[in-house]
N, C-alpha and C positions, 0 to 999 in steps of 0.2 A: 740768318741773323744779319741785320743791317748794321753797318758801322757808322759812327758819328761822322759828320762832315768836318773838314779841317778849317773851322772858322776861328777867327781871333776873338779874344775877349772884348773887343771894341764894338761888337754888334749889339745894338740896343735891343732890349726885350720889352714886349708889351703884354700885359696880362690879358687873358681872354675871359669870357664868362665862366669857364670851368676852373679858373684859377691857375691854369698852366701858362707860363710865359712863352710867347712866340716871338721870334725876331721880327723887327720892323722890316718893311720891304726894301727901302733904299740901302740900309747897312748890310742886309742879307745879300743883295746883288753885288754891292761893293766888295764884300768879302769873297764872293766867287771870283770876281775880277782880279782881286789882289792875289788870290791863290790859284790862278789858272794852271800853273805848271803842276800843282799837286792835285788838281781837280780832274779826275778821269772823265767826267761828263763833258768837259770842254764847253760849257755854257759861256758864251762871250757876248758882250754888248752892255750898253748903259740902259738897261730896261727898268731899273728901280725908279728913277725920276719920271719916266713915262707912265708907269703904273701908278705912281703916287699922284700924278696930275689927274689921273682918271678915278681917284678916290680909293685906291688900294692902300691900306695902312700896314698890314702885316702879312707874312707869307702864307697864312692859312686861307687867304682870299683867292689867290690864283691857284686853285687846286681843282682836281677832277670832280670834287664834290659840288663845285659851284660854276665851273665853266668848262666848255669843251676845248679840246686841242685846237680845233679849227677857229674858235673864237679868240684864243690867245694868239694864234698865228696871225689872224687878220688884224687884231688890235696892235700888235708889235711889228707887223710887216716883216715877219721872219719866215724861214723855211719850216716845214712841218716837223722835220727831225729835231730842230732846235726847240720848238714848242714842246714836243714830247719830252726832251731832256730837261727842260725847265720844270715841267710838271712832275717828272720822276724825282728830281732833286727836292722839290717841295714835299712830295709824298714821303720820301725817305727821311727828310729832316723832321717832318711832323710825326712820323712813326717813332723816331728816336726820342723826340720830346715827350710824347705821350707814354713811352715806356720808361721815362725817367732819366734818359741819357741826354746830357747837355750837348748841344750842337755848337756851343760857343767856346 
């Protein structure tokens, strides 16, 4: 069972076509940065604005369903392990959201 991420209520949510609200990309990454000491994944960096500039709106977009680890690594110019951790965080949060658990 996955546990919810330690996000603050300041994360903005965006409804998807399924009616489930998914956090927007910039606040989601900012939340990770703000809670880095509590975040076991250790995802660091200001990736939200960079993804936003490339048209990413919410966290469901940079997921394994839509892009490869290599594509994310190349786009953000990060190490493979960091790209994997970002995708794992996205996947865990999306699973929590879809199971009805709030990640904010």
